[in-house]
N, C-alpha and C positions, 0 to 999 in steps of 0.2 A: 435436600433433594435426593431421592433414591437413585441407585444406579440404573434401574430399569427405566425410570422416567427420563433420566439424562440421556440414555441411549436412544430412547424413542424420539426425543427432541432433536438429537443430532441426525438421526435417520430422516426425520421430517425436513430438516434444513437441507441436506444434500439431495433428498428425494424431490424437494421442491424445484431444485435446479434441473433435475432430469425431466420432471414433468413440464417445466416451462419450454423445453425443447420441442415438445409435441403440441402443447397448448397455445404457444405464442410464437409461431414460426415467423411472423412478420416483424417481430421485435428481437430476433436473434442478434443482429449487429449491436443493438443497445445492450442486450444481456451480456454479450462478450465484453463490452466496455465496462459494465458493472463488475464483472469478475476480475478484470484487470485492476480497476480502482480498489476493489476489495483486497487484492494482493498488496497494493501500494499502502493502504491503511494498515494492513497486517504488519508490514515492514516497519511502519512508524510505531506500532504498538510494542514491538520488541524493544525499541529504544525508549519510548516515553512511558508506556504502561508497565513495563517490567523493570527497567533500569532507572526510571525517574528522570531521564535527561530530556528536557524539552528543546525542540528545534523548530525554527521557522524557515529552514532552507533545505528541507528533505527533497524538494523537487529537483535539486541539483543532481542527485543520484538517479532519479527517475529520468531526467532529461539525458544524462550521460548514457544510460542504458539504451534509450530510444535512438540517440544519434549513433552510438556504436553499432547497434544492430542494423540500423537503416543504411549507414555508410557502407558497412560490410556487404549488404545485399546490393546496394547501388553499384559497387565496384565489381560485381559478378559472382559473389558467393552468397546465394540465397537460401542455403540449407538452414531450416528453422532452429533445430536443437543447438547446433554449434553457435548460431546467432544469439540465442539466449545465454549460453555460457560466456560468450564474448562480452555481451552487455553486462552480465554479472561481474565478470573479471575486471572490466574497466571501472565500473562503479565502486567495486570493493577496493581496488587499488587506490583510487582517489580518496575513498573513505579512510583507508589505512594511513595514507600520507597526511591527511588533514586532521586526523583524530587527535594527535598531540597538541596541535594548535587550538582545536576546539575545546579540549579538556584542560587546557592550561590554567584558565582563570575560574571564576565562579560561574554560577548558573546564568547570570545576566550577560557576562562576557561571552560565554559559549553561545548563547542565543544570538547575540549580535554577530559573532564570527560566522555562524552557519548562514545567517541571512546575507552577510557580505560575500561569502563564497558563491551562493546561488546567484546573486546579482552580477558578480564577475563572470560567471559562466554564461549567463544570459547575454551579456554584452559581447562576450567573446564569440558566441554562436551567431550573434547578429552581424558582427564585423567580418567574420570568416565566411563570407557568402560563397567563396569559391569551393568550400568544403561542405558547408551545412545548408546552402541555399539562402541563408539570411532570412529576411522578412518574407520571402516567397515560399519558404519551406523546402525541405529536402524531397525532391521528386525523383522518379525513375527507380523506386524501390520495387524490385521484382523478386517474389518468394518462390522457392521450389516447393514441390509436394512434400508433405510430412512423411518421412520414411519412404519417400518415393511412391506413395500410394494416394494420400489424401491431398487434393488440390484446394487452395483457398478459392471459394466460390463467391458469387455476387450476393447470395442470400445469407451469408454469414454462418452457415451450418458448421463448416470446418473451423472457422475462427472461434465459435462459441465452445465447441467440444475441446478444442486445443487449449483455450484460455482456462476453461473450467478444470481440465485435467491438471494443468500446471498449478493452478490455485490449490487443488486438493492435495497434490503431492507435497507442495511446499508447506501447506498447513500441517500435514502429518509430521514433516521434519521439524517445523517450529514447535509442535506439541511435544516432541521428544526432547527438544532443546530446553524448553522452559520447565520440563519435569525433571531434568537432570540436575546434578549438583551445581552445574554452571548456572542454570536457571534459578535455583534456590539462592545462590550467591547474589544474583542480580536483584532478587526481591529483598534480600537483606541489605544490600547497598542502598536501594530506594528507601527502605524503612529507616536505617540509621547508618550512614556512611562511616562515621567515626568509630562506632562500635565494631563494624566489620573490619576496619583497619586494625583496631586493637586486638581482634581475634586472629590476625595474621593473614587475612584475605588480601591478595594482590588487587586492590580495588581499581587502580588505574589500568592494569592489564585487562581486567574483566570489562571495563568500560570501552577500551579500545577494541576489544574483540566483538562486543555486541554492536558497537558503532559500525564496524566493518561488515558484520553480518547483516545488519539492517540496510546498509548501503547496497549490498549484493542483492537482497530481496527487492529493493526499490529499482535497481538496475534491470532485473528480470521483468518487473512489471512494465517498465518503459520499453524494453525490447519487445515485449508482447504487443504493446500498442503500435509500435512501428511496423511490426510484421503483419498484424491483422488489418491495419488500415492502409499499409504500404505508402505511408506519408508521415513526415515528421515536421512539425512547425515549432516556432519559438515558444508556443504556448506550453510545451512540456517543461520548460524551465521557469515559467512565470511564478511570481510570488503567490498568486491566488491558489495555485495547485497545492502548495504547502499548507496554506491557511485552511483550505477546504478539507484536506486530509486530517488536519488536527481537529477540525470541527466534527468531522464524521466519527473520529475516534472518541471524542467526548460524548457525542450523541449516542453511540452504541455502548460504550463502557470501556474504560481503560483497564489494562491488566487482564484482559480476557480475549483470546484470539477470536472467539465467536462474536464478541462484542464489536471488535474492529470490523469484521465482515458484515455484521448486521447493520452497523452504522452506515457503511458504504452503500449497502443495498437500499436502505430507507431513504438516505439523502439523494441518491441518484434517481430513484423512482419518483420521489417527491419533486425533485428539480424538473424532471421531464414532464410530470403531470401539471405542476403549478405553472411552469413556463408556457404551457399551452392555454391554461385558463386565465392567468393574469401575468403576462410576460414582464411587466414592469414592477410587480410587487411580490414575486415569489419568495424573495429573501425575507420579507415581512413575516410570512407564515412560518418559515424555518426558524426565525427568531422567536416567535411565540412558542414553538415546540421546545426550543432550548430552555426558555424561561420556565415552562411547565415542568420539564424534567428536573431542572435545578430545584424547584419548589418541592417536587415529589421526593427528592432525596438523591444521594450520591449513587454513582455506578451506572448512569445512563439508562438506556432502555433495558439492557440485560439485567442490571441490578434491580430495576423496578419490577421486571418480570419475575425475577427470583424471589423478591419479597412477596409478590402476589401469590406465587405458587406455594411459598412456605406458609402463608396465611391460610390458603385454601387447603393445604395438607393438614394444618393444625385443626381446622374445622372438621 
Protein backbone atom coordinates (compact mmCIF):
# COMPACT_ATOMS: atom_id res chain seq x y z
CA UNK A 1 0.00 0.00 0.00
CA UNK A 2 1.46 3.34 -1.03
CA UNK A 3 2.04 6.12 1.48
CA UNK A 4 -0.42 8.37 -0.34
CA UNK A 5 -3.18 5.77 -0.20
CA UNK A 6 -2.47 5.06 3.45
CA UNK A 7 -2.66 8.76 4.27
CA UNK A 8 -5.92 9.09 2.32
CA UNK A 9 -7.49 6.19 4.22
CA UNK A 10 -6.41 7.62 7.56
CA UNK A 11 -7.81 11.03 6.62
CA UNK A 12 -11.05 9.33 5.58
CA UNK A 13 -11.23 7.51 8.92
CA UNK A 14 -10.84 10.60 11.08
CA UNK A 15 -12.80 12.79 8.67
CA UNK A 16 -15.68 10.34 8.97
CA UNK A 17 -15.82 11.03 12.69
CA UNK A 18 -15.92 14.78 12.06
CA UNK A 19 -18.61 14.37 9.40
CA UNK A 20 -20.74 12.28 11.76
CA UNK A 21 -20.91 15.23 14.15
CA UNK A 22 -22.85 17.23 11.57
CA UNK A 23 -24.62 14.41 9.72
CA UNK A 24 -25.87 12.42 12.73
CA UNK A 25 -26.62 14.91 15.54
CA UNK A 26 -29.27 12.63 17.07
CA UNK A 27 -26.72 9.82 17.47
CA UNK A 28 -23.97 11.82 19.19
CA UNK A 29 -24.37 10.06 22.58
CA UNK A 30 -23.99 6.70 20.83
CA UNK A 31 -21.01 7.94 18.82
CA UNK A 32 -19.35 9.16 22.00
CA UNK A 33 -19.73 5.69 23.51
CA UNK A 34 -18.30 4.14 20.34
CA UNK A 35 -15.23 6.39 20.63
CA UNK A 36 -14.81 5.33 24.27
CA UNK A 37 -15.10 1.63 23.46
CA UNK A 38 -12.66 2.13 20.55
CA UNK A 39 -10.13 3.47 23.07
CA UNK A 40 -10.77 0.49 25.34
CA UNK A 41 -10.18 -1.98 22.48
CA UNK A 42 -7.07 -0.03 21.47
CA UNK A 43 -5.75 -0.51 25.01
CA UNK A 44 -6.33 -4.24 24.66
CA UNK A 45 -4.53 -4.27 21.30
CA UNK A 46 -1.37 -2.94 22.95
CA UNK A 47 -1.35 -5.99 25.19
CA UNK A 48 -2.76 -8.72 22.95
CA UNK A 49 -1.97 -7.55 19.43
CA UNK A 50 1.59 -6.33 20.02
CA UNK A 51 2.81 -8.26 23.08
CA UNK A 52 0.81 -11.44 22.45
CA UNK A 53 -0.54 -11.65 26.01
CA UNK A 54 -4.21 -12.68 26.02
CA UNK A 55 -6.42 -11.55 28.90
CA UNK A 56 -10.05 -12.07 29.82
CA UNK A 57 -10.09 -9.56 32.66
CA UNK A 58 -9.22 -6.28 30.99
CA UNK A 59 -12.55 -4.83 32.14
CA UNK A 60 -11.00 -4.66 35.62
CA UNK A 61 -8.95 -1.63 34.58
CA UNK A 62 -11.83 -0.12 32.62
CA UNK A 63 -14.01 -0.36 35.72
CA UNK A 64 -11.30 0.96 38.03
CA UNK A 65 -10.92 4.05 35.87
CA UNK A 66 -14.67 4.55 35.74
CA UNK A 67 -15.15 4.27 39.51
CA UNK A 68 -12.06 6.37 40.27
CA UNK A 69 -13.21 9.27 38.10
CA UNK A 70 -16.84 8.86 39.16
CA UNK A 71 -16.12 8.83 42.90
CA UNK A 72 -13.76 11.79 42.51
CA UNK A 73 -16.53 13.80 40.84
CA UNK A 74 -19.13 12.60 43.32
CA UNK A 75 -16.99 13.83 46.19
CA UNK A 76 -16.88 17.34 44.73
CA UNK A 77 -13.99 17.41 42.25
CA UNK A 78 -15.57 17.27 38.79
CA UNK A 79 -12.71 18.70 36.71
CA UNK A 80 -12.60 16.37 33.64
CA UNK A 81 -8.89 16.31 32.71
CA UNK A 82 -7.62 15.63 36.22
CA UNK A 83 -10.37 13.01 36.52
CA UNK A 84 -8.98 11.23 33.46
CA UNK A 85 -5.47 11.33 34.88
CA UNK A 86 -6.71 10.03 38.22
CA UNK A 87 -8.54 7.15 36.55
CA UNK A 88 -5.43 6.32 34.52
CA UNK A 89 -3.22 6.45 37.62
CA UNK A 90 -5.44 4.13 39.67
CA UNK A 91 -5.73 1.60 36.84
CA UNK A 92 -1.99 1.78 36.08
CA UNK A 93 -1.10 1.29 39.75
CA UNK A 94 -3.27 -1.83 40.03
CA UNK A 95 -1.85 -3.05 36.73
CA UNK A 96 1.72 -2.55 37.97
CA UNK A 97 1.00 -4.35 41.25
CA UNK A 98 -0.76 -7.31 39.65
CA UNK A 99 1.55 -7.69 36.63
CA UNK A 100 4.11 -9.91 38.42
CA UNK A 101 1.30 -12.22 39.54
CA UNK A 102 -0.26 -12.33 36.06
CA UNK A 103 3.07 -12.93 34.30
CA UNK A 104 4.36 -15.46 36.80
CA UNK A 105 3.02 -18.57 35.06
CA UNK A 106 2.29 -19.52 31.48
CA UNK A 107 -0.33 -18.16 29.14
CA UNK A 108 -3.17 -20.22 30.60
CA UNK A 109 -2.22 -19.27 34.17
CA UNK A 110 -2.12 -15.60 33.27
CA UNK A 111 -5.47 -15.89 31.55
CA UNK A 112 -7.09 -17.35 34.66
CA UNK A 113 -5.42 -14.81 36.97
CA UNK A 114 -6.69 -11.85 34.93
CA UNK A 115 -10.18 -13.33 35.00
CA UNK A 116 -9.95 -13.88 38.75
CA UNK A 117 -8.82 -10.30 39.41
CA UNK A 118 -11.76 -8.93 37.41
CA UNK A 119 -14.22 -11.15 39.28
CA UNK A 120 -12.80 -10.07 42.66
CA UNK A 121 -13.09 -6.38 41.75
CA UNK A 122 -16.66 -6.90 40.51
CA UNK A 123 -17.69 -8.47 43.82
CA UNK A 124 -15.82 -5.84 45.82
CA UNK A 125 -17.66 -3.06 43.99
CA UNK A 126 -20.94 -4.86 44.60
CA UNK A 127 -20.28 -5.25 48.33
CA UNK A 128 -18.91 -1.75 48.92
CA UNK A 129 -22.23 -0.07 48.22
CA UNK A 130 -21.38 2.78 50.62
CA UNK A 131 -18.66 3.85 48.17
CA UNK A 132 -19.68 2.53 44.74
CA UNK A 133 -23.46 2.46 45.02
CA UNK A 134 -23.46 -1.32 44.59
CA UNK A 135 -26.13 -2.73 42.30
CA UNK A 136 -27.86 0.66 42.15
CA UNK A 137 -24.83 2.25 40.56
CA UNK A 138 -22.76 5.30 41.45
CA UNK A 139 -25.01 8.33 41.27
CA UNK A 140 -24.49 12.03 41.94
CA UNK A 141 -21.59 12.36 39.47
CA UNK A 142 -21.47 16.02 38.50
CA UNK A 143 -18.88 17.19 35.96
CA UNK A 144 -17.52 20.69 35.58
CA UNK A 145 -17.00 22.44 32.25
CA UNK A 146 -14.00 21.33 30.21
CA UNK A 147 -11.33 24.00 30.74
CA UNK A 148 -14.10 26.05 32.31
CA UNK A 149 -15.73 26.63 28.90
CA UNK A 150 -17.51 23.59 27.45
CA UNK A 151 -20.37 22.21 29.54
CA UNK A 152 -21.62 18.63 29.09
CA UNK A 153 -24.99 19.06 27.36
CA UNK A 154 -27.99 16.74 27.01
CA UNK A 155 -27.47 16.34 23.27
CA UNK A 156 -24.02 14.79 23.67
CA UNK A 157 -22.13 17.36 21.59
CA UNK A 158 -19.46 18.08 24.19
CA UNK A 159 -19.21 14.42 25.19
CA UNK A 160 -18.61 13.38 21.58
CA UNK A 161 -15.93 15.99 20.84
CA UNK A 162 -14.28 15.34 24.21
CA UNK A 163 -14.20 11.56 23.75
CA UNK A 164 -13.01 11.78 20.15
CA UNK A 165 -10.23 14.22 21.06
CA UNK A 166 -8.96 11.95 23.83
CA UNK A 167 -9.13 8.95 21.46
CA UNK A 168 -7.16 10.80 18.78
CA UNK A 169 -4.44 12.04 21.15
CA UNK A 170 -3.98 8.63 22.78
CA UNK A 171 -3.91 6.98 19.35
CA UNK A 172 -1.04 9.29 18.35
CA UNK A 173 0.79 8.39 21.56
CA UNK A 174 0.20 4.66 21.01
CA UNK A 175 1.44 4.99 17.43
CA UNK A 176 4.69 6.53 18.67
CA UNK A 177 5.07 3.78 21.26
CA UNK A 178 4.54 0.84 18.90
CA UNK A 179 6.93 2.41 16.35
CA UNK A 180 9.66 2.90 18.95
CA UNK A 181 12.32 0.33 19.92
CA UNK A 182 10.06 -0.59 22.83
CA UNK A 183 7.24 -1.44 20.41
CA UNK A 184 9.60 -3.43 18.18
CA UNK A 185 10.74 -5.39 21.22
CA UNK A 186 7.12 -6.23 22.02
CA UNK A 187 6.61 -7.59 18.51
CA UNK A 188 9.74 -9.66 18.89
CA UNK A 189 8.50 -11.06 22.22
CA UNK A 190 5.19 -11.98 20.60
CA UNK A 191 7.00 -13.71 17.73
CA UNK A 192 9.59 -15.64 19.73
CA UNK A 193 10.00 -14.95 23.44
CA UNK A 194 12.93 -17.30 23.97
CA UNK A 195 14.91 -15.79 21.14
CA UNK A 196 14.37 -12.29 22.54
CA UNK A 197 15.59 -13.50 25.94
CA UNK A 198 18.67 -14.98 24.26
CA UNK A 199 19.35 -11.61 22.63
CA UNK A 200 19.41 -9.99 26.07
CA UNK A 201 16.03 -8.27 25.95
CA UNK A 202 14.49 -7.82 29.44
CA UNK A 203 11.32 -9.63 28.42
CA UNK A 204 9.63 -9.59 31.81
CA UNK A 205 10.25 -5.87 32.31
CA UNK A 206 8.86 -5.12 28.83
CA UNK A 207 5.72 -7.15 29.54
CA UNK A 208 5.20 -5.45 32.91
CA UNK A 209 5.57 -2.06 31.21
CA UNK A 210 3.08 -2.79 28.43
CA UNK A 211 0.64 -4.38 30.89
CA UNK A 212 0.74 -1.21 33.00
CA UNK A 213 0.43 1.02 29.93
CA UNK A 214 -2.53 -0.98 28.66
CA UNK A 215 -4.17 -0.72 32.09
CA UNK A 216 -3.71 3.08 32.06
CA UNK A 217 -5.33 3.34 28.61
CA UNK A 218 -8.26 1.20 29.75
CA UNK A 219 -8.58 3.33 32.89
CA UNK A 220 -8.85 6.48 30.78
CA UNK A 221 -11.56 4.84 28.67
CA UNK A 222 -13.51 3.94 31.81
CA UNK A 223 -13.09 7.44 33.22
CA UNK A 224 -14.40 8.87 29.96
CA UNK A 225 -17.51 6.72 30.22
CA UNK A 226 -18.14 7.83 33.80
CA UNK A 227 -17.68 11.49 32.94
CA UNK A 228 -19.79 11.55 29.78
CA UNK A 229 -22.70 9.50 31.20
CA UNK A 230 -22.27 10.85 34.77
CA UNK A 231 -23.15 7.40 36.09
CA UNK A 232 -21.20 4.21 36.87
CA UNK A 233 -22.76 0.76 37.16
CA UNK A 234 -21.36 -2.67 37.94
CA UNK A 235 -21.55 -3.35 34.21
CA UNK A 236 -18.16 -1.64 33.76
CA UNK A 237 -16.50 -4.59 35.56
CA UNK A 238 -18.57 -7.37 34.01
CA UNK A 239 -16.93 -10.26 32.18
CA UNK A 240 -18.88 -9.61 28.98
CA UNK A 241 -17.09 -6.27 28.56
CA UNK A 242 -13.71 -8.02 28.43
CA UNK A 243 -15.06 -10.71 26.09
CA UNK A 244 -16.70 -8.15 23.79
CA UNK A 245 -13.48 -6.12 23.61
CA UNK A 246 -11.50 -9.21 22.62
CA UNK A 247 -14.14 -10.06 20.02
CA UNK A 248 -13.96 -6.52 18.59
CA UNK A 249 -10.18 -6.78 18.40
CA UNK A 250 -10.33 -10.07 16.50
CA UNK A 251 -13.06 -8.64 14.26
CA UNK A 252 -11.04 -5.57 13.31
CA UNK A 253 -7.57 -7.09 13.26
CA UNK A 254 -4.97 -7.57 16.00
CA UNK A 255 -1.62 -5.83 15.96
CA UNK A 256 -2.98 -2.77 14.20
CA UNK A 257 -4.27 0.24 16.07
CA UNK A 258 -6.69 1.06 13.28
CA UNK A 259 -7.93 -2.52 13.30
CA UNK A 260 -8.80 -2.22 16.99
CA UNK A 261 -10.77 0.98 16.44
CA UNK A 262 -12.43 -0.32 13.27
CA UNK A 263 -13.56 -3.49 15.05
CA UNK A 264 -15.10 -1.44 17.85
CA UNK A 265 -16.95 0.81 15.41
CA UNK A 266 -18.36 -2.03 13.32
CA UNK A 267 -19.34 -4.10 16.35
CA UNK A 268 -21.07 -1.23 18.14
CA UNK A 269 -22.91 -0.07 15.03
CA UNK A 270 -23.95 -3.64 14.18
CA UNK A 271 -25.05 -4.22 17.77
CA UNK A 272 -27.19 -1.09 17.73
CA UNK A 273 -28.73 -1.81 14.33
CA UNK A 274 -29.30 -5.54 14.81
CA UNK A 275 -30.68 -5.06 18.33
CA UNK A 276 -33.44 -2.93 16.84
CA UNK A 277 -34.15 -5.36 13.98
CA UNK A 278 -33.81 -8.68 15.83
CA UNK A 279 -33.34 -8.04 19.58
CA UNK A 280 -33.06 -11.73 20.47
CA UNK A 281 -30.80 -12.89 17.63
CA UNK A 282 -28.30 -10.08 17.02
CA UNK A 283 -25.42 -12.25 18.29
CA UNK A 284 -26.27 -14.82 15.61
CA UNK A 285 -25.41 -12.37 12.84
CA UNK A 286 -22.22 -11.26 14.59
CA UNK A 287 -21.23 -14.94 14.79
CA UNK A 288 -21.79 -15.34 11.05
CA UNK A 289 -19.57 -12.33 10.40
CA UNK A 290 -16.77 -13.79 12.54
CA UNK A 291 -16.97 -17.15 10.74
CA UNK A 292 -16.89 -15.38 7.36
CA UNK A 293 -13.80 -13.40 8.37
CA UNK A 294 -12.08 -16.55 9.66
CA UNK A 295 -12.72 -18.27 6.32
CA UNK A 296 -11.58 -15.22 4.33
CA UNK A 297 -8.22 -15.23 6.11
CA UNK A 298 -6.29 -13.87 9.05
CA UNK A 299 -6.06 -10.25 10.11
CA UNK A 300 -9.73 -9.42 10.60
CA UNK A 301 -11.45 -6.77 8.53
CA UNK A 302 -8.32 -4.66 8.21
CA UNK A 303 -6.31 -7.60 6.94
CA UNK A 304 -9.04 -8.52 4.48
CA UNK A 305 -9.25 -4.92 3.25
CA UNK A 306 -5.46 -4.82 2.84
CA UNK A 307 -5.45 -7.96 0.70
CA UNK A 308 -8.26 -6.63 -1.45
CA UNK A 309 -6.45 -3.31 -1.95
CA UNK A 310 -3.21 -5.14 -2.78
CA UNK A 311 -5.01 -7.27 -5.34
CA UNK A 312 -6.72 -4.21 -6.79
CA UNK A 313 -3.38 -2.37 -6.93
CA UNK A 314 -1.76 -5.32 -8.68
CA UNK A 315 -4.40 -5.26 -11.35
